[in-house]
PLY file of the C-alpha trace (Angstrom):
ply
format ascii 1.0
element vertex 599
property float x
property float y
property float z
element edge 598
property int vertex1
property int vertex2
end_header
-30.49 3.95 -26.04
-27.02 2.50 -25.89
-25.52 5.88 -24.89
-28.13 6.41 -22.17
-27.55 2.91 -20.79
-23.82 3.54 -20.75
-23.94 6.98 -19.14
-26.13 5.82 -16.25
-23.02 4.27 -14.67
-21.14 7.59 -14.43
-20.80 8.57 -10.77
-21.95 5.17 -9.52
-20.12 3.14 -6.85
-19.72 -0.58 -7.62
-19.54 -3.04 -4.71
-18.95 -0.09 -2.35
-15.42 0.22 -3.73
-15.15 1.45 -7.34
-16.30 4.96 -8.33
-17.03 5.30 -12.07
-15.25 8.47 -13.28
-15.48 8.64 -17.07
-16.08 6.69 -20.27
-13.08 5.14 -22.05
-14.75 3.21 -24.87
-17.18 0.52 -25.93
-16.84 -2.91 -27.53
-19.03 -5.61 -28.98
-19.99 -6.96 -25.58
-18.99 -4.45 -22.92
-18.51 -0.80 -21.96
-15.17 0.37 -20.59
-14.86 3.05 -17.90
-12.12 4.75 -15.92
-12.77 4.28 -12.20
-11.14 4.84 -8.81
-10.50 1.98 -6.38
-11.07 3.51 -2.93
-9.73 0.46 -1.10
-6.27 0.58 -2.73
-6.38 4.29 -3.70
-5.61 3.83 -7.40
-7.29 4.37 -10.77
-8.42 1.29 -12.69
-10.27 0.35 -15.87
-13.62 -1.43 -15.50
-15.27 -3.43 -18.29
-19.03 -3.79 -17.64
-21.09 -6.30 -19.60
-23.63 -4.54 -21.82
-27.34 -4.88 -20.96
-28.20 -6.97 -24.04
-25.30 -9.33 -23.30
-26.13 -9.55 -19.59
-29.61 -10.80 -20.56
-27.99 -14.04 -21.83
-27.32 -16.15 -18.72
-25.03 -18.55 -20.63
-22.93 -15.68 -21.95
-22.69 -14.18 -18.43
-21.38 -17.51 -17.15
-18.72 -17.65 -19.88
-17.80 -14.00 -19.25
-17.10 -14.63 -15.55
-15.37 -17.97 -16.19
-12.97 -16.46 -18.75
-12.24 -13.45 -16.52
-11.44 -15.64 -13.51
-9.13 -17.82 -15.62
-7.22 -14.85 -17.04
-6.95 -13.25 -13.57
-4.34 -15.95 -12.81
-1.96 -14.30 -15.29
0.66 -12.00 -13.79
3.24 -10.61 -16.21
4.81 -7.24 -16.98
3.57 -7.43 -20.61
-0.03 -8.45 -19.85
-2.80 -6.08 -18.77
-3.63 -7.39 -15.29
-7.13 -8.32 -14.17
-7.48 -7.24 -10.55
-11.03 -8.25 -9.66
-14.22 -9.90 -10.95
-17.68 -8.68 -9.94
-19.28 -10.24 -6.88
-22.74 -8.74 -7.50
-25.02 -11.46 -9.03
-27.02 -8.78 -10.85
-24.07 -7.04 -12.49
-21.11 -8.42 -14.42
-17.83 -6.54 -14.68
-14.10 -7.01 -14.48
-11.55 -4.62 -12.97
-8.33 -4.22 -14.95
-5.07 -2.34 -14.89
-5.50 1.17 -16.33
-2.94 1.75 -19.09
-2.04 5.36 -19.88
-1.11 5.10 -23.54
-2.37 4.13 -27.00
-3.06 0.92 -28.89
-0.43 -0.37 -31.31
-2.95 0.28 -34.10
-3.20 3.96 -33.12
0.58 4.15 -32.81
1.07 2.76 -36.34
-1.56 5.09 -37.78
0.26 8.07 -36.30
3.82 6.99 -37.01
3.35 4.88 -40.13
5.81 2.10 -40.87
7.98 1.29 -37.83
11.75 0.74 -37.84
13.13 -2.79 -37.82
14.47 -2.52 -34.27
11.30 -0.96 -32.89
9.15 -3.63 -34.59
11.33 -6.45 -33.23
11.36 -4.84 -29.77
7.56 -4.68 -29.64
7.18 -8.21 -31.06
9.61 -9.64 -28.47
7.54 -8.15 -25.63
4.33 -9.59 -27.11
6.04 -12.99 -27.42
7.00 -12.81 -23.72
3.36 -12.20 -22.79
2.20 -15.11 -24.96
4.84 -17.43 -23.49
3.59 -16.67 -19.97
-0.08 -17.16 -20.89
0.56 -20.33 -22.88
2.43 -21.72 -19.88
-0.77 -21.28 -17.90
-2.83 -23.05 -20.59
-4.48 -19.83 -21.84
-4.65 -19.03 -25.58
-5.43 -15.45 -26.65
-7.12 -16.34 -30.00
-7.29 -12.73 -31.23
-3.82 -11.14 -31.31
-4.08 -7.90 -33.30
-2.77 -4.31 -32.91
-6.10 -3.20 -31.42
-5.54 -5.57 -28.46
-1.96 -4.42 -27.79
-1.32 -1.34 -25.64
1.80 0.84 -25.62
2.22 2.64 -22.33
3.78 6.05 -21.84
6.99 4.27 -20.79
7.15 2.38 -24.08
6.27 -0.96 -22.50
3.95 -3.21 -24.50
0.97 -4.80 -22.74
-1.32 -7.40 -24.33
-4.98 -6.96 -23.43
-8.16 -9.04 -23.48
-6.87 -12.58 -22.95
-9.94 -14.84 -22.94
-12.24 -11.83 -23.26
-11.20 -11.48 -26.90
-12.36 -15.08 -27.39
-15.80 -14.18 -26.06
-16.05 -11.19 -28.41
-15.08 -13.43 -31.33
-17.71 -15.98 -30.37
-20.28 -13.19 -30.04
-19.62 -11.86 -33.53
-19.75 -15.36 -35.00
-23.10 -15.88 -33.30
-24.37 -12.65 -34.88
-22.94 -13.71 -38.28
-20.79 -10.59 -38.46
-17.08 -10.26 -39.19
-14.35 -8.83 -37.00
-11.45 -6.71 -38.13
-9.27 -9.50 -36.74
-9.95 -11.58 -39.86
-6.74 -9.96 -41.18
-4.78 -11.68 -38.38
-6.58 -15.05 -38.26
-4.54 -18.25 -38.51
-5.31 -20.81 -41.26
-6.54 -23.40 -38.74
-8.91 -20.87 -37.19
-10.15 -19.99 -40.69
-10.94 -23.68 -41.19
-12.96 -23.75 -37.98
-10.45 -25.90 -36.09
-9.69 -25.25 -32.40
-6.67 -22.90 -32.02
-3.62 -23.58 -29.88
-0.51 -21.62 -28.88
0.86 -21.71 -32.44
-2.27 -19.91 -33.68
-1.31 -16.91 -31.53
2.21 -17.10 -33.00
0.81 -16.88 -36.55
-1.21 -13.77 -35.59
1.91 -12.22 -34.02
3.74 -12.88 -37.30
1.05 -10.91 -39.16
1.36 -8.03 -36.67
5.16 -7.99 -37.12
4.72 -8.02 -40.93
2.40 -4.99 -40.67
4.78 -3.09 -38.37
7.74 -3.66 -40.70
6.18 -2.62 -44.01
3.10 -0.62 -43.02
0.59 -2.84 -44.85
-1.24 -6.07 -44.06
-0.05 -9.27 -45.76
-3.57 -10.12 -47.03
-6.27 -7.68 -48.08
-9.51 -8.08 -50.01
-12.84 -6.59 -50.86
-14.63 -8.53 -48.11
-13.71 -10.65 -45.04
-14.34 -13.92 -46.88
-11.73 -13.04 -49.51
-9.17 -12.19 -46.80
-9.92 -15.50 -45.04
-9.38 -17.46 -48.27
-6.03 -15.77 -48.75
-4.90 -16.90 -45.29
-5.71 -20.45 -46.41
-4.14 -20.49 -49.87
-2.18 -17.36 -50.74
1.41 -16.33 -50.02
2.12 -12.76 -48.85
4.53 -10.57 -50.79
8.08 -11.04 -49.40
9.04 -8.22 -47.07
12.20 -7.33 -48.98
10.06 -6.67 -52.05
8.10 -4.06 -50.10
11.06 -2.53 -48.27
14.67 -3.15 -49.24
16.10 -2.30 -45.81
14.48 -5.20 -43.92
17.27 -7.65 -42.97
17.07 -11.30 -44.00
17.08 -12.66 -40.45
14.06 -10.54 -39.48
12.21 -11.55 -42.65
12.97 -15.21 -41.82
11.38 -14.76 -38.37
8.18 -13.42 -39.98
8.08 -16.24 -42.55
8.50 -18.93 -39.89
5.84 -17.39 -37.63
3.39 -17.14 -40.57
4.02 -20.63 -41.97
0.63 -22.00 -43.20
1.63 -25.48 -41.97
1.25 -25.32 -38.18
4.10 -27.81 -37.70
6.55 -25.58 -39.62
5.91 -22.55 -37.41
7.62 -21.72 -34.15
6.36 -24.37 -31.75
6.42 -22.01 -28.80
6.41 -18.28 -28.16
9.73 -18.69 -26.31
11.40 -19.82 -29.58
10.17 -16.75 -31.44
11.16 -14.47 -28.53
14.66 -15.98 -28.52
15.15 -15.32 -32.26
13.87 -11.74 -31.90
16.21 -11.05 -28.99
19.11 -12.59 -30.92
18.37 -10.22 -33.79
18.14 -7.23 -31.42
21.48 -8.15 -29.86
23.36 -8.54 -33.15
24.04 -6.33 -36.15
21.63 -7.00 -39.06
23.04 -9.29 -41.74
22.86 -9.02 -45.50
19.66 -10.20 -47.14
19.69 -12.70 -49.97
17.34 -12.18 -52.88
14.30 -14.45 -52.91
11.75 -15.17 -55.58
8.28 -13.63 -55.58
5.33 -15.96 -55.49
1.90 -14.43 -55.94
-1.43 -16.13 -56.34
-4.29 -14.54 -58.23
-7.54 -13.73 -56.41
-10.20 -16.44 -56.38
-12.90 -15.62 -58.94
-16.43 -15.26 -57.52
-19.04 -17.47 -59.12
-22.36 -15.85 -60.07
-25.56 -17.88 -59.61
-28.95 -17.45 -61.25
-30.03 -14.88 -63.82
-31.98 -15.21 -67.07
-30.47 -16.69 -70.24
-29.35 -14.18 -72.85
-32.19 -12.85 -75.00
-31.91 -13.35 -78.74
-31.73 -10.12 -80.68
-32.77 -11.71 -83.98
-36.30 -10.27 -83.73
-38.89 -8.76 -81.37
-41.51 -10.81 -79.44
-45.08 -10.83 -80.76
-48.11 -10.51 -78.42
-48.78 -14.29 -78.17
-45.12 -15.05 -77.41
-45.14 -12.31 -74.78
-48.30 -13.70 -73.05
-46.88 -17.25 -73.21
-43.63 -16.12 -71.62
-45.46 -14.16 -68.90
-47.53 -17.26 -67.99
-44.40 -19.41 -67.90
-42.64 -16.85 -65.76
-45.61 -16.78 -63.37
-45.52 -20.57 -62.99
-41.77 -20.48 -62.43
-42.19 -17.77 -59.80
-44.92 -19.78 -58.02
-42.82 -22.94 -58.13
-39.80 -20.99 -56.89
-41.83 -19.54 -54.02
-43.10 -23.01 -53.01
-39.56 -24.41 -53.12
-38.26 -21.54 -50.99
-40.99 -22.15 -48.39
-40.12 -25.87 -48.34
-36.42 -25.06 -47.99
-37.22 -22.69 -45.10
-39.36 -25.34 -43.35
-36.61 -27.96 -43.78
-33.98 -25.52 -42.49
-36.09 -24.73 -39.40
-36.67 -28.44 -38.76
-32.93 -29.22 -39.09
-32.08 -26.37 -36.73
-34.59 -27.55 -34.13
-33.45 -31.15 -34.56
-29.77 -30.33 -34.11
-30.20 -27.99 -31.16
-33.26 -29.32 -29.35
-35.31 -32.21 -30.76
-32.44 -34.65 -31.20
-31.54 -34.40 -27.52
-35.17 -35.04 -26.56
-35.52 -38.21 -28.63
-31.97 -39.54 -28.54
-30.81 -42.07 -25.98
-27.99 -40.79 -23.74
-24.61 -41.70 -25.23
-22.17 -42.85 -22.56
-18.46 -42.49 -23.22
-15.63 -44.19 -21.37
-13.02 -41.44 -21.00
-9.85 -42.10 -23.00
-6.48 -42.44 -21.33
-4.18 -39.51 -22.08
-1.40 -39.95 -19.50
1.98 -40.58 -21.13
0.89 -39.14 -24.49
2.07 -35.95 -26.20
-0.25 -33.02 -25.60
0.26 -31.75 -29.17
-0.95 -35.08 -30.62
-4.03 -34.94 -28.42
-5.18 -31.42 -29.29
-4.45 -31.90 -33.02
-6.68 -34.98 -33.21
-9.93 -34.12 -34.98
-11.57 -37.27 -33.57
-10.82 -36.24 -29.98
-11.82 -32.62 -30.65
-15.35 -33.80 -31.48
-15.68 -35.42 -28.03
-13.55 -33.48 -25.52
-12.91 -29.94 -24.33
-9.34 -29.86 -23.03
-7.99 -27.59 -20.31
-4.21 -27.77 -19.80
-2.07 -26.97 -16.76
1.71 -26.98 -17.16
4.01 -28.07 -14.33
7.79 -28.33 -14.15
8.77 -31.99 -13.86
12.42 -32.94 -14.48
11.49 -36.63 -14.69
8.92 -36.29 -17.49
9.71 -35.10 -21.03
8.32 -31.69 -21.94
4.89 -31.85 -23.60
3.94 -35.25 -22.15
0.68 -35.57 -20.16
1.35 -36.47 -16.52
-2.23 -36.90 -15.27
-5.84 -36.24 -16.22
-9.22 -35.51 -14.63
-11.58 -37.35 -14.94
-9.44 -40.47 -14.83
-9.17 -42.98 -17.66
-12.22 -45.25 -17.88
-14.61 -42.87 -16.10
-18.09 -42.90 -17.70
-19.52 -39.60 -18.91
-22.59 -38.65 -20.99
-21.62 -37.11 -24.34
-23.85 -34.17 -25.21
-23.57 -31.25 -27.63
-21.27 -29.40 -25.20
-18.68 -32.20 -25.17
-16.83 -33.70 -22.20
-14.50 -31.45 -20.17
-11.11 -32.99 -19.41
-8.27 -31.31 -17.48
-4.73 -32.36 -18.46
-1.58 -31.80 -16.42
1.34 -31.48 -18.87
5.05 -31.52 -18.11
6.98 -28.36 -18.93
10.21 -30.40 -18.73
13.18 -29.50 -16.60
15.02 -26.72 -18.35
17.51 -25.67 -15.68
18.57 -22.00 -15.72
21.15 -20.25 -13.52
19.71 -17.45 -11.36
21.27 -14.13 -12.49
23.23 -12.05 -9.98
20.98 -9.03 -9.33
22.17 -8.20 -5.80
22.76 -4.44 -5.31
20.70 -3.70 -8.45
17.60 -1.51 -8.38
14.75 -3.96 -7.79
12.72 -2.91 -10.88
15.69 -3.65 -13.15
16.41 -6.87 -11.25
12.80 -8.02 -11.58
12.86 -7.45 -15.35
16.14 -9.37 -15.69
14.81 -12.34 -13.72
11.62 -12.38 -15.79
13.63 -12.25 -19.02
15.52 -15.30 -17.77
12.23 -17.17 -17.46
11.52 -16.94 -13.73
8.54 -15.78 -11.72
9.46 -13.14 -9.11
8.06 -12.59 -5.63
9.20 -9.46 -3.78
9.96 -9.28 -0.04
10.55 -5.78 1.38
12.51 -5.28 4.60
14.26 -2.53 6.58
18.05 -2.55 6.12
20.66 -0.16 7.51
23.40 -0.99 5.03
21.62 -1.35 1.63
20.17 1.64 -0.23
16.39 2.03 -0.52
14.86 0.00 -3.45
18.03 -2.05 -4.02
18.22 -5.84 -3.84
19.64 -7.34 -0.63
19.50 -11.05 -1.55
17.74 -13.66 -3.68
16.52 -17.12 -2.82
17.77 -19.25 -4.59
21.14 -17.51 -4.59
22.85 -16.16 -7.74
24.31 -18.96 -9.87
22.00 -21.66 -8.49
20.33 -23.60 -11.31
16.58 -24.05 -11.01
13.81 -25.02 -13.49
12.46 -22.40 -15.88
9.22 -20.95 -14.58
10.22 -21.42 -10.93
9.77 -18.56 -8.43
12.74 -16.48 -7.25
12.15 -14.68 -3.94
13.88 -11.28 -4.04
14.51 -9.33 -0.80
14.47 -5.55 -1.33
15.72 -2.84 1.06
13.33 -0.28 2.53
16.36 1.66 3.80
17.23 2.27 7.46
14.35 2.43 9.88
15.08 5.55 12.02
13.91 5.05 15.64
13.90 7.92 18.14
14.67 7.15 21.82
14.67 9.05 25.12
18.20 9.34 26.54
18.41 7.58 29.95
19.87 9.32 33.01
23.20 7.59 33.77
24.48 9.99 36.46
25.62 8.21 39.64
25.55 4.72 38.08
28.60 2.51 38.08
30.30 2.13 34.74
29.00 -1.44 34.42
25.43 -0.34 35.19
25.68 2.50 32.70
27.02 0.20 29.96
24.17 -2.24 30.53
21.60 0.57 30.40
23.05 2.11 27.21
23.17 -1.19 25.32
19.71 -2.16 26.56
18.33 1.07 25.06
19.79 0.17 21.59
22.48 2.84 21.94
26.24 2.28 21.69
29.01 3.19 24.14
32.13 5.07 23.06
35.48 5.21 24.91
35.17 6.23 28.59
37.22 9.07 30.19
38.34 8.75 33.86
38.66 11.95 35.95
39.35 12.83 39.59
36.28 14.21 41.34
34.65 14.49 44.69
32.09 11.88 43.60
32.40 8.24 44.56
35.06 6.42 42.57
33.72 4.28 39.70
30.49 6.29 39.22
29.35 8.26 36.16
29.79 11.99 36.57
29.02 13.14 32.95
27.30 11.86 29.74
27.65 13.27 26.21
23.87 13.45 25.61
21.74 15.13 28.24
19.27 12.87 30.01
15.66 12.72 28.75
16.44 14.33 25.39
15.50 12.65 22.08
18.25 10.68 20.35
18.44 8.37 17.31
18.73 4.64 17.89
22.37 3.34 17.83
23.80 6.81 18.67
27.27 6.56 20.30
27.35 7.83 23.93
30.51 9.00 25.71
30.93 8.89 29.52
33.21 10.39 32.21
33.73 8.22 35.31
35.08 9.41 38.68
38.33 8.04 40.08
37.56 9.69 43.40
39.20 12.78 45.02
42.98 13.29 45.05
44.65 11.28 47.87
46.56 13.41 50.55
49.89 11.66 51.39
50.44 10.65 55.11
53.40 12.42 57.02
56.58 10.37 57.42
57.31 9.30 61.08
60.42 10.90 62.80
63.18 8.68 64.31
62.51 7.66 67.92
65.11 8.01 70.77
65.85 5.22 73.07
62.80 3.85 74.72
61.33 5.92 77.44
58.48 5.15 79.67
55.22 5.37 77.84
53.19 8.40 78.91
49.50 8.23 79.58
47.46 7.71 76.35
46.45 10.82 74.41
44.46 11.32 71.16
46.56 10.97 68.01
45.49 11.69 64.38
44.44 8.67 62.22
46.17 8.10 58.91
43.96 8.91 55.89
42.97 5.82 53.99
40.84 5.14 50.89
38.05 3.93 53.14
37.74 7.37 54.68
37.31 9.15 51.31
33.85 7.97 50.60
0 1
1 2
2 3
3 4
4 5
5 6
6 7
7 8
8 9
9 10
10 11
11 12
12 13
13 14
14 15
15 16
16 17
17 18
18 19
19 20
20 21
21 22
22 23
23 24
24 25
25 26
26 27
27 28
28 29
29 30
30 31
31 32
32 33
33 34
34 35
35 36
36 37
37 38
38 39
39 40
40 41
41 42
42 43
43 44
44 45
45 46
46 47
47 48
48 49
49 50
50 51
51 52
52 53
53 54
54 55
55 56
56 57
57 58
58 59
59 60
60 61
61 62
62 63
63 64
64 65
65 66
66 67
67 68
68 69
69 70
70 71
71 72
72 73
73 74
74 75
75 76
76 77
77 78
78 79
79 80
80 81
81 82
82 83
83 84
84 85
85 86
86 87
87 88
88 89
89 90
90 91
91 92
92 93
93 94
94 95
95 96
96 97
97 98
98 99
99 100
100 101
101 102
102 103
103 104
104 105
105 106
106 107
107 108
108 109
109 110
110 111
111 112
112 113
113 114
114 115
115 116
116 117
117 118
118 119
119 120
120 121
121 122
122 123
123 124
124 125
125 126
126 127
127 128
128 129
129 130
130 131
131 132
132 133
133 134
134 135
135 136
136 137
137 138
138 139
139 140
140 141
141 142
142 143
143 144
144 145
145 146
146 147
147 148
148 149
149 150
150 151
151 152
152 153
153 154
154 155
155 156
156 157
157 158
158 159
159 160
160 161
161 162
162 163
163 164
164 165
165 166
166 167
167 168
168 169
169 170
170 171
171 172
172 173
173 174
174 175
175 176
176 177
177 178
178 179
179 180
180 181
181 182
182 183
183 184
184 185
185 186
186 187
187 188
188 189
189 190
190 191
191 192
192 193
193 194
194 195
195 196
196 197
197 198
198 199
199 200
200 201
201 202
202 203
203 204
204 205
205 206
206 207
207 208
208 209
209 210
210 211
211 212
212 213
213 214
214 215
215 216
216 217
217 218
218 219
219 220
220 221
221 222
222 223
223 224
224 225
225 226
226 227
227 228
228 229
229 230
230 231
231 232
232 233
233 234
234 235
235 236
236 237
237 238
238 239
239 240
240 241
241 242
242 243
243 244
244 245
245 246
246 247
247 248
248 249
249 250
250 251
251 252
252 253
253 254
254 255
255 256
256 257
257 258
258 259
259 260
260 261
261 262
262 263
263 264
264 265
265 266
266 267
267 268
268 269
269 270
270 271
271 272
272 273
273 274
274 275
275 276
276 277
277 278
278 279
279 280
280 281
281 282
282 283
283 284
284 285
285 286
286 287
287 288
288 289
289 290
290 291
291 292
292 293
293 294
294 295
295 296
296 297
297 298
298 299
299 300
300 301
301 302
302 303
303 304
304 305
305 306
306 307
307 308
308 309
309 310
310 311
311 312
312 313
313 314
314 315
315 316
316 317
317 318
318 319
319 320
320 321
321 322
322 323
323 324
324 325
325 326
326 327
327 328
328 329
329 330
330 331
331 332
332 333
333 334
334 335
335 336
336 337
337 338
338 339
339 340
340 341
341 342
342 343
343 344
344 345
345 346
346 347
347 348
348 349
349 350
350 351
351 352
352 353
353 354
354 355
355 356
356 357
357 358
358 359
359 360
360 361
361 362
362 363
363 364
364 365
365 366
366 367
367 368
368 369
369 370
370 371
371 372
372 373
373 374
374 375
375 376
376 377
377 378
378 379
379 380
380 381
381 382
382 383
383 384
384 385
385 386
386 387
387 388
388 389
389 390
390 391
391 392
392 393
393 394
394 395
395 396
396 397
397 398
398 399
399 400
400 401
401 402
402 403
403 404
404 405
405 406
406 407
407 408
408 409
409 410
410 411
411 412
412 413
413 414
414 415
415 416
416 417
417 418
418 419
419 420
420 421
421 422
422 423
423 424
424 425
425 426
426 427
427 428
428 429
429 430
430 431
431 432
432 433
433 434
434 435
435 436
436 437
437 438
438 439
439 440
440 441
441 442
442 443
443 444
444 445
445 446
446 447
447 448
448 449
449 450
450 451
451 452
452 453
453 454
454 455
455 456
456 457
457 458
458 459
459 460
460 461
461 462
462 463
463 464
464 465
465 466
466 467
467 468
468 469
469 470
470 471
471 472
472 473
473 474
474 475
475 476
476 477
477 478
478 479
479 480
480 481
481 482
482 483
483 484
484 485
485 486
486 487
487 488
488 489
489 490
490 491
491 492
492 493
493 494
494 495
495 496
496 497
497 498
498 499
499 500
500 501
501 502
502 503
503 504
504 505
505 506
506 507
507 508
508 509
509 510
510 511
511 512
512 513
513 514
514 515
515 516
516 517
517 518
518 519
519 520
520 521
521 522
522 523
523 524
524 525
525 526
526 527
527 528
528 529
529 530
530 531
531 532
532 533
533 534
534 535
535 536
536 537
537 538
538 539
539 540
540 541
541 542
542 543
543 544
544 545
545 546
546 547
547 548
548 549
549 550
550 551
551 552
552 553
553 554
554 555
555 556
556 557
557 558
558 559
559 560
560 561
561 562
562 563
563 564
564 565
565 566
566 567
567 568
568 569
569 570
570 571
571 572
572 573
573 574
574 575
575 576
576 577
577 578
578 579
579 580
580 581
581 582
582 583
583 584
584 585
585 586
586 587
587 588
588 589
589 590
590 591
591 592
592 593
593 594
594 595
595 596
596 597
597 598
């Protein structure tokens, strides 16, 4: 039935835009398909909520809410969510299609990874976590199955928020996920996770990459969970002698059982990983091995040992059968009573108590000016509030301090089983970082460098005659300017010269000034002019280097020849006159040739 339900989508068009092409896989709550986006002409991955999950209206609401929250993430190491379904009868999300394999598949094929490759992958995962945590989003289920390796070797973390829904679904069904091997101690205790929980899980993934085995294994999920709470994993150098001390120290700090002894941010772990990758590995010091034995399982029930001193006679046998029958009856009655009590408690906790209880009004606490870490680690507050955090850069407020809240302090809210939702705006501090000089770099490399420095990047493409296609023209702010971490750098990228074809104007007979004005007005340029004698009027164009009405590129240089007029015939010199004589009657005499007669 599940296969038939899944295959009915093949060939369908969703929202008049996405054509379902083929099946990629299935999960606990959704089917995944390869599809084509006709609007943007690209292939995408679509995760469609399964029929049995879509029947739960509350789960559908959480599915859409989580997808919309994660869609705000935009990072090179996070699988992007492009779209969320608009059809009220169908729930799906449209994601970036990654051509590659999961980290789990990669490790199965390759086995234990090298130290540098492991650190390289872990650093990219840490970058993704740092970006998500900065947006107030916790993954909750970091494991190799949720990490993709593209064909270009780039790591992409998948299923932010969606992984949380799958975890909640399995808990509701009382089943166990494979991710129990990567669960943090606080999650194992049932406490709400925060950013440091993701760091612990990343530490487990790094441990597995380095030595090829998981730090904690057991016969069942409960045993593995107990080990996360109380056991210590075998030191890495005991499993592989070539793992350097500094890399082992990174794993130990990330996997510290005490949440306050771990890396307090993904940026810290990323920094240590990149420091290791940029330096030669050091010598490892020997450390002691601490191993804890497995917890013994207690066995309940069972009959007392039977004496072997003699066999039972008939009367003893009948007596024992009657006693056993009474015990069985009593046991059955007790089990029925226990079942009835359990049903009553369930109904009371989830339904009856709300019907009979008076509404409990709570005056919302004041959180402004307090440390966010203290707030989310308070068990008392966790029983009342559901916190959503938004980080903002504020140079005047210390990092981690709450700037504002919604609802405001003192607002009255009814406390029910769902808790009270409170949104906190938290300062990210004012870490000032100089903008790297990426001008005249290929824009893809420049974008990666700016993101490594902690900035968001927005691209602006423009035509440019002097800068090569796909290379950076300028940045705003300029290179060397110091701005807060997490700020946006606007990067202008060249589209190369924009070739424009023009029709060559006819300049013949124009004056040189008229021709110059016409050439420059047509976005052409004028080269040196040659002056020649001709029968044409002096000062007029008698030749142009490009024939009129032919096609020519914009800014082409045009050469002209301008007439100086015909050659001037010299006037005859007058002969000397004799002494004056009487003037004869007037006769016609030739006029001297002047410039005014040449036109």
